[in-house]
Every structure is written in structure tokens, then in C-alpha cells.
N, C-alpha and C positions, 0 to 999 in steps of 0.2 A: 258328210261323211268324208271330206278331203284330208281332215287332221287325224281321223281315227283309226288307230294300229291295226295292221293286217289281219290279223287273225280275228281280232273281233268282227271286224268288217266281212270278212269271208262267212263267218260264222252267220252273221244277221242275212246276208244274201243265201247262202244256202238253205236255211231253214224258211223263206220267204219263198225260194224256188219251190221247195217239195212242198209247202202248201198250196201254192198254186196249181202244181202239178194234181194235186190231190182234187183241189175243186175241178180243175177242167174234166180229168177222168172219172171222177164221180157221175158225172153225167152220161159217161158212156156206158157205164154200166163196170168200171173198174175201182175198186176200193184199196188204194194204195196202204190205206193206215192197217186193214186186214192184211197185206202183205209184208210190209215193214213195222208195222208195230209191235211191240213185244207182249209174245204168248206167254201164258203159263206153260212151263219146262213140257208137263205130261199133256198139253194141247195136240190135237191132231195137226194143227196149222205152227207148229213153232218150230221156229229155225234159228241156229247160231247167231247168223248174222243180225237176228232182230236184236239182239244185245246192245248193238251200237247203232243201228238205224231207227231205231224207236226214239234216237233224240231228236232227229230232223222231221219228225213228224206231229202233228197237231191236230186236234178234233175242230176247233173253231177258231174265227178269225180273232176274238177276245182271247181266247189260248194262247194263240201264237203273239198278239200284241202285250199284255203283259209280259210275257217272258222275254221277248225281244226288246221292249222298254227297259226293262230291269239290266239287260246283256248292255244295251247302249250306255246307260248309266255308270254301272259298276266294272263291265268288263274292260272298258278302253283303261281305267285305272288300275286295275290288277292286271292287265296285263303289260303295263309299263313299268311295273312295280315287280312282276315276276321276272319280264323277259317271255319273249315270244314262245320258246321252246317249253320253257316250264310252265306257260300260261295253258297251252293245247294240252300238255300231258295232264296237266290240272283238271282241265275241262272234262276231259275224257275219263280220268280215273272217277271223278263226283257222279259221272253218268253212270259209269258201270257199275259203281257201287250202289246208288238209285236201284236200278235195276235187280241188282243181287238181293236187295232188301225187300223188294218189291216181290219178287218171286217167294222170299221165305215168309210175307205177309200171306199171300196167296195160298200156300201151303197150309199154313196154321188155319186158314178159313176153310180150305178143305177138307181139312182133319178134322174140325170142329164140326161140321155138316157131316161127315161119316161118324163119328162119336154119338151123335145124336140118334144116328137109325141103328144103332146096336155095333157098328163095325171098329175093327180093330186098326193100329197103325199101319199093320200088314195090306191091309185093304187098300191104301193109297197108292201101293206098289204094282196092282192087279188090276187095275182101271178096263174096264170094256172100252171097245172101239165107241159106243155110243157116248158113255162118260167123257170120253177124249174128245169128240165132235162137240160135246157139250161145252166144255172148257175152252172151246176156241174164243166164248163170248168176252172172257176175263183178257181184256188187250188193253195194255199201257200205250200212251203217245206223251211226248211233247219233253222239252229241253228243263224242265224243272228240276231234277235233280241237279244238273250242272248249274243251274243258275241259282239254288238255293246254296251250293258250295260257294260260287262267286260272293255272294252275301254275306255267307261268313268269313271268308277270305279276307274283304273288306272290313268287316268288324274287327277281326284279329288284328289286322296290319293298321289301321288307322281307328283303334278305339275311341279314341277321344274327340273326333272328327264329329261335329253337329251337323244333323239332318233335321230339316223341316218334312214332316209326315203327315199328310192331311188325315183327318180334321183337325192335330194337336195343336195349339196356338202358339206353341213355344218349340224350339227345335231340341232334339232328343241325339244324345251321343250314340256313335255307331255300335259300341258295345252293348246297349241297352236294347237298340234296334233288332239287333241280332238275337238277342236273348229272349225277346219278346216274340219273335218269329218262331223260335225254337218251342217255347211253351204254348203257343198256339198251335202249331201243328202235333205235338203231343197231345194236347188235349183233344185233337180232332180226330188222330189216329185211334184213342183209346176210345172215344164215344162212339165209334162204329156207325156213324150218322148215314151211312150208305151213299154219301153225295156224289160219288163219281170221282171225287178227287185222290190221287194216290198220294196221301199223306205220310205213308211210310216210305215211300220212295226219295220226297221231299228231305226227310229226317236222315234218310241213308245216305244222300247227296253231300249233306251238312256233314255227317260223321266220317265218312272216308275222306272229306276235303280236309276236315280239323287234322285227322290222323296222318295224310300226306304232309300237311302242312308242319306237326310235329316232328314228323320224320326229316323232314328238311333242315328242322333247326337241331337236332339230336346228331345228326352227321357232320355239323360245322363245330367248329374247334372254338369260334366265337362268333356271335350273330350282329353283325353292324350293317342290317337292313337286308332285303331280299334278294339283291344281287352283290351282299358284302360278305360270303362266306369265305371265310380262309380255313380250306380245308386243308387237310395235313396231305405230304405227296404219296399217292396213291398209284401214280402212273406206272410203276414198273408192276403191279399187280396183274393179273389176268384181266380182271375185272377192269381194272384201269386203262387197260390197253384198248379194250373192247369201247369202253366208254370215249376215247380219244379217238378212236376211229368213226365212231359213229356222230363225232362232233356234240356230245350230250353235254360236257363238262366246258362249254364254250366260255363260261364266267370266269372257271378257273383255271385256264390255260396259262395267263401271266405265272401265277403260282407256279406251277407244275413243272412250266418249261424254266425254270430258273436251273435246276440241277440238269435237265435237258440239253440246256446250252453251252454247261460248262463241258458236257462231255462230247460234244459234236463243236466243232469249231469251224466247219465249213460255210461256204456264203449262205448256203439256204438255210442253215438254222440260224445264223446271223439276222435274215430277213424275218425268220418267224420272230425271233427275240425282240425286233424293233416291232415287228406286227403285233405282238401280244403286249408289249408294254404300251403302246398306244391305246388299247383295245382297255388296259386294266387304268391307264390314267382315266379315262372316259367314264368309266364305273365307276370310278372314285368321286367324279363330279356329281356323278347320278345319286350315289348316296347319298352326298351331303345336301344334296338338293331335296332327297326323301326326307332326311332327318327335319331339314326344316319344315317341311309339311307336318311331321308330325307334332313337332312341338308349337308351331304357330298356324298351321292351316296353309291350304293352297293358295289363299289370297295373299298371303305375306311373300310369294314369289314376285322376282323382276321379271319382266318381259323375257329378258334373256335367259333366266334359269327355265322359263316355261317353256322357250324355243328349245330350248336342250333337251326339256322332258320330252317333248311331243315328237322331235327329230330322232329320239332314240330308236336304234333298228331293233 
């Protein structure tokens, strides 16, 4: 894990610690999945913080293993491509989107049960305490929504990259790999097999991830790789000032500071100019490396280019 980027590494550690805590405390009568897992919004045990905490809880070791294996395989690549802040935002947006879609799915399932009993839509909003207690069993846990979002991001960012998928004897392009997952999850969600897997949440993570990627592309005047945005100067708008203060536009500071430097000739601004110019040069080098990966694959990189990519902050 020495060369693993920090966000991916910390997510792996946090998820593993949460699972170990779940296992240890379960033997003492405390079920952390009931506390931090996502309950249906009308359930007696629903809490707003569960929309975030459910992403770090897992039901079984195999559940944890497959999610963390996928995070290890694809998370580091996407983190280096997006950058740390953007990757962390992407991870949580996919997880929250998965939670939202899962809640909608459970609401639809509840309505179908009520309708079969002769009830109406209004009956969904007047549940008894006994009904709300019964809904506690509808609990969702796992990082799958975020993981499926990362899988989609890999397919969108490196669509021509070839992957070996067991048991297929030939490599499959990433774009077809992702499309296959979408079809499978959609089929499983519509089949209503009751297998205990939140297929709608998986699709929700991919949907929100794709929407966020489209939004990032749309807000750029040109798209030259994930950290190659050339955003028009918005630093003087209220939103732009807030984003600069929160350092949310680190990758675009060099472009935005061109006008800023002209208006401020103090030594402090001069240092900021030099610092941002250096960052811009480093980002341009990373863009060239990412373009080379898209054209010829990761194996085409020289040792020096690989080191630059792995050392990127």
C-alpha cells in the first residue's frame, strides 16, 4: 500500500476498521449495522447520518472483500486521474446517490404492498408505530454504490483499456465491461429476485457518478483530461470567491490568477503567481501522461512517467 494514493488507502483502512468493529461488538450484543446502516426513511430507527455511515458498513467478509478489491483495483487509478479532492467528492456523491435511489426503491416496494391490501398513496404517510418498527428490517449497508460509480468512471475515462475478466478467455474493453455491469444490475433489479442485494443502489451510484462527470465536462470550455480543464475566469463572482477560499478549484488556480496577478503586484501575489505557475506546469505534464495512457495503455509509460504519476499529490 506504499504507492497507493492517500484517499483510496484511507477509505480501505476505514472500511476495514468498521467491519472489524462490527464483528467484535456483534459478539457483545451491539449491532453496528443496525445503528449505522441505512434504514428506510419512515422506519423507527432511521437517522439522517445513516445516509453517510452506511457506506462504511458491510454485512459479511466477502461483501467487504469484493468491494475493497474493486476499490483497490480502480480507486487508485481514478484518484490519480481526478485528483484527491475531486475523487473524494465523487466517492461520496455516488454513495449518496445510491442511498437516494435505494430509498425510492423501498418506497415503491412499500407502496406495492399497501396497494395489494387495498390501501392508497396517502396510507404511506400515516404508518403506525408497529409498521415503522417492522420497517427497521429494511437496512442497507456497503460501499457498493460508490464502488460502482468508480467502475463507471474508469469505463468513461479509459474506454479503450483492455481488461481480463474471469472466466472470459479474451480481454474486454473497459467501456463494454461497464455496459455489461449496467445490464446485469438492471436485469437483477427488475427481476425482483429478493436476493438481498441492493441492485437499485448500485445503479444509483453509477447514475449519479455519470451525472457528476457530465457536469464536470459541461462546465469546462475545453476538456483535455480530468485535470486539464480550462475554465473561464469566474474568480470574481461570489461563488468563485467562495470556491477559491475553500481551495475547491486548486487545479484551475493558475488560470484564474492571471488576472489576479495583474491587479496585485505585491511580493505576496508574486509568490502565489510562481507557485500556481509551477502547479500548472506539473498538471500539464500529468495531462500528457494521461493522454498517452488513453492512446497506448499504461504499459507504454516510461519509468519516469510512471513515477511522476504515482508521486502526484
